[in-house]
N, C-alpha and C positions, 0 to 999 in steps of 0.2 A: 161327492165328486163323481161326475159321469165317467163311463168307460172311455169316452173320447178324450176327456181331459187327462185321465190316467195314462192313456197311451202316449200323450204328449211328453210325459216325463219318463215313462218306463222304456219306450222305444229308443230314445237317444242313449240311455244308459246301457241298454242291451247291445246296441250297435258298437258302442265304445268298448264293451267287454269283448265282443267278437272280433273286433279289429284292433285290439290292443297291441302293446309293444311285443316284438318278436325277438328272440335271442339270436343275434347275428353271430355266425361262427367265425373262427379266426380266418382272416384273409392273409394268405401266404405270399401272394404277389399280385401286382397290378401294373399294367402298362397301357400306354395310349398308342394304338396301332395306326390310327388315321384320324382325320377330323370328322369322319362319319362314314357309314357304309349302308349299302342297300340290302345285303344279305351276307351270311357267313355260315360255315359248317366246320365241325371238327372231324378229324380222322377217327377211325374206329378205336384206335389205341390212345387217343387223346394227345398224341405227340405233335400234331400239325393242325393249323387253322388256315382255311382258305376263305378269303374275304373278297367281296365285290365292293370296292371303295367308291365313294361319291366323287372324289377328286383325283383319283389315280387308277392305274391299271389294277386288275385282279392280282392278289398277292398270296403266295403260299408261305406261311410263317412256320419256322421251326421253333416250337415252344420250349424246347430244352435249353436254348440259349437266347430266345426272344429275338430272333433275327429273321429277316426275309430270305427265304431260300430261293424263290423265283418270283419274278414279276411278269405277268402275262397279259398281252393284248394282241389283237389281230393286225393292227397297224403300228408301225414303228414311228411314224412321223408326228403323230399327235395322240393325246390320251383318248382312248375309246372306252366309254363307260360300260362296265359290266353290271348287271342287275340280278343275276342268279348264279349260283355255284353248286357243284355237287362233287363228291369223291366216291369212287368205287371202293367197295370194302375189300375185295380179294384180288384187285388188280391195280397196278400203278397208273391209273387213268383219272384225270380230273376233267370236269366240264365247266365252262364259263359261258354265260349268255350275254351277247351284245345285240340287243333289240331283236332282230330276226335271225341272228347268226349264233350257232353253237360251236365253240372252239373246244377241241379235245387235246389235252396236254399229258405228257409223260412225267409223272411226279419224281421219277428217278433221275432222268436226264434233263428235265425242264424243256424239252423240245416239243413242238406241236406235232400231234398225231393225225389230226383231221380237222377240216373246216366244213360245216354243214350250214347251208342257208335255206331258210324256209320262207314261204310266201307271206307269212304273218308273224306278228310279234310273239315271242315266246314268253309266257307269263310265269311259268314254273316248270321245273324239271327234276327228274331223278335219273340215276344211272344204275344199271344192273350191277350186281356184285362182281361179275366177271368183266365188266367194262365194255360189253358188246352191244348193249341195247339201251335206248333212251325212252323215257316216258315224258311227254311234253304236253303242257296245257297251253293251248294257242288262243289267240285273241278272237277267234271265230266261235268260241264256246264249245270247242271240241278238245279232246285229249287224244294223242296219237302214240302208239307203241311202234318204235322205229328201230329197224335193224341197221346198225352202223356199217357193218362189213358189206352187206348186200345193198345198202343205200336205198332202202325202200320202207314204206309204211306197212306194218303187218296187221294192225288193228286200229280202228277209230272208235272212241267212246264218247257218248253224249249223255247229258242230263236233261231228260224231258221235264216239262214244268208241272207234271201231275201233282207233285207234292204241295205245290203252292197254287193249284188251280189255274195254271197258265198254259196256253196252247203252244207256246214256243219253248225251244231249248234254252237253258240258262248257262251263264259262264261257269267254267271250271277254274278254281283258284289254287288248288293244291293237289299234288300227286305223289305216289310212293310205289316202289317195286318191292315185292317180298324178298326176304333173304334167299329163298330157293329159286327165285326168278319165275315162279309159276303164276302168281296172281298180282293184282295191282289195286291200289286204292285211289279214289278221286273224291274231292269235296267241292261243292259248288254253291252258287247263289240261291239255288232252289232248296237250301236248308237240308240237304242230304249228303251223306257220305256213302260211297258205293264200292263194293268189292267185285272185281272182274277176273275172269279166267283169261290169261294172256294168250293161251293157245287157241281157244275157240271164240273169244270175244264175248262169252256169255256173262250176264250179270248174275252174281251169286248172292249178294246181299244188298239191301237198301236201308240205311239207318237214318231216321229223321231226327232233326235237331230243332232248337228254338230260334236259330238265327243262321246267317251265312256261315258255311263251314270253311274254315281258314287253315286247318292244319290236320294232316293225317300221317300215320307212320305205323310200320310193323315192328313187333318185338323181334329180337334176334333168333328166338327159338320158334318163330311162326305160330305162337299160341294165341296172340292177341292182336287186334287192330286198335290203335289209339286214334280218336277223332276229337276235334274241338271246334267250337263255333264262336264267332265274335260276340263279346259281351254275354256269354252263356257258359255252360258247363263243358268240361272235358269228360270223355268216356273211354272205358276199355270194353271191347267186345270180344267174345270168344269166337275164334275162327273155326272151331270144331262144329258149332251149331248155330252161330250167329247171335246168340243171346247176350244180353248185357251182363258183363262181368262186374263192373264197378262204375259208379259216378264219382269223379275226382273233385272233391270240394276243397278249394283253397281257403274258404272261410272257416271259422271255428264252430259253425253250426253243427250240432251232433249228427253223425252219419246215419243214426237210426231214425231220424225224424225227416219228414218231407221239408224241402227247402221253401221258405216263405217267398212270396212274390215281391221282394224288395231288391232294388238294383245292387245293394251292397253285397249280396250273396253271389253275384255274377262277376265273371272276369274274362278277359281275353287272353288265351294262352297263345304265345307266339313262338315257342321253341320247345322241343321235347327230345329226349334220348333215353335209351335203356342201358343198364349195366351189362357187361359181357356175360355174367352168369344168369341173367334174366330175373334176378330177385329184386331189382330196384328200378325205379323210373324217376327221372328228373324233368321238371317243367320250368320254363321261363315265361314271364307274363309282361303285359304292356304296362303294368303298374310297378315296374322296377323290382319285381319279386321273383324269387326262386323257391321251388318246393321240391322235396324229395318224398317219394312214395314207396311203400312196401308192396311187393307183388307176391301172390296173385290177388290178394284181397283189395288192394288199392287204398290201404290205410295211409294217412298222411303222417310222416315221421318228423318233418321239420320244414318251416318256411322262414324266409328272411328277405330283407330288402338289400339290394346291392349298394355299394358306396359310390357317391358322386364326387368327382374331383372339383367340379364347380357347382355349388348349390344353386346358382342362379340359372343354370341351364334348364331347358324343358325336361320333362320326365323322360326317363330312359326306358326304351323298349328293348327287352332281351331278345336277341336275334338267334342265338345258338347256345346250347348247353351240352355238356358231356361229363362223364365220369372219367377219372384217371384209371390206371390199370387195375388197382385193387378196390376201386369204388370208395376210397376213404376221402377223396376230394372231388369237388365239382368245379368245372371250368365254365365260364360264361363270357359272352361277348354282347355288348349293347350297340344300338344304332348310333350312339355317339362316338364309337370307336374305342371304347374302354373295355379291355379284357381283364378278367380277374380270376383268381383261383381261391377256393374256399375249403378249408379243412373242416368238413361238416360233421365228422364223427372221429 
């Protein structure tokens, strides 16, 4: 039998082994918060969920009693669709995006704090921990660092096309502000994630990927940058020297071996969060999966598929994930509007 014929039998068995059944942890609760959502984020303590719903105003959920605390939109007469949301870590400020408008809300009183309108559609945003600054990815392929109180742009960031041999700048898809408010991450269509100094605007790092970068985030201790690309791998980078800390593999392929060039070993990471103590990372994926990782090595501890209420629905994309206070449970929210909590250890 030729090697080619052998591979016809061995490869399917190998892929079945690598993608076999996963031990799903106990699900402690599940609720349907909407018919669907564009984006969602959990508060740092895991007690609240802010969602940008497809068919309703943005809503802040109190997860302790699974009730809507506030419903937010810029116009009272009709539903205004929100597409992006963010929560400040150290300040009672939330941000919601309505096309070219950013609304700022007080999470204690529920009252609006500010309304900012930009000349272009806002594709993605993050808010500084103190609630005073915004980092926005705009439809003109730029990202801007914006001072809310001064109402002015402090820095403009662009991705040149050199990484993909293009003479034009490329769209920026995802942004993040560091916990200390000193640096920023951007990820773009040029297959790079970039680290910037927010005071000077200087580019500090440029990390190349195998596809469009769709997700970036800082860990809470400002040790690592997390970056992920569509249908590709996710990575942890050291912020101290810019070196690769770990490649996060959701497949069961041994970490010590190079990843084969087969699509089954790639995935799209759509959500990420760190535990408060900086020892754990949780990721959500487009293939209905959640994975928990040990830091700083980036070893995979557990992966599982979420539960569908309707098995006939299309696949669920995980939009947001978070740990509870002691990191014993993981919270997740999918684009179908289903939120769940998992007792993973």
